Residue, then its C-alpha position, 0 to 999 in steps of 0.5 A: x499500500x502507498x502512502x496515497x492510498x493509505x491517506x485517501x483510505x484514513x480520510x475515507x473511514x474518519x472523514x478528517x481532511x487530508x492535509x490532516x491526515x498527511x501532517x498526522x504521518x509526517x507527524x509519526x513518522x518523525x516520532x518512529x524514528x526518534x523513539x527507535x533512535x533514543x529508545x530502539x522501540x516503537x509501539x503501536x497500540x492494537x498493532x505491533x511494535x517496531x523494534x531495533x535487532x542487532x544482526x550478528x556478523x556471520x560469512x555469507x558467499x560472494x554468488x558470483x564466485x562462491x567466495x567467502x565474504x564476512x558481512x558485518x554486525x548491524x542494527x536493523x528494525x523488525x516489526x513484531x505484531x501483536x498477539x490479536x493480530x496473528x491472531x487473524x491469520x492463523x486460526x483454522x477456518x472450522x468446519x460446519x457441524x452437520x444439522x440434525x435434518x441432514x441425518x433423517 
């Protein structure tokens, strides 16, 4: 989803002007960056949290030559969703029970 599509969807759902939603979105991005830099975590209540993690140094292979290459450790941002969001997709579809009238 693009930024424009997201803003338009929020605009239709909330009735708030596009300009106000764009200012809110831009402010949210700035706030998320500051929180990630300062605290290493940015929480979106009801959805999940962005967290800074350190990826360990490792040995990889150059796909062209097959030669081993050292990859240094680095910080990456990961999104961890809350259980309510995870459960939305992990529930198995339940089969409806047969009705008694079908058995007669």
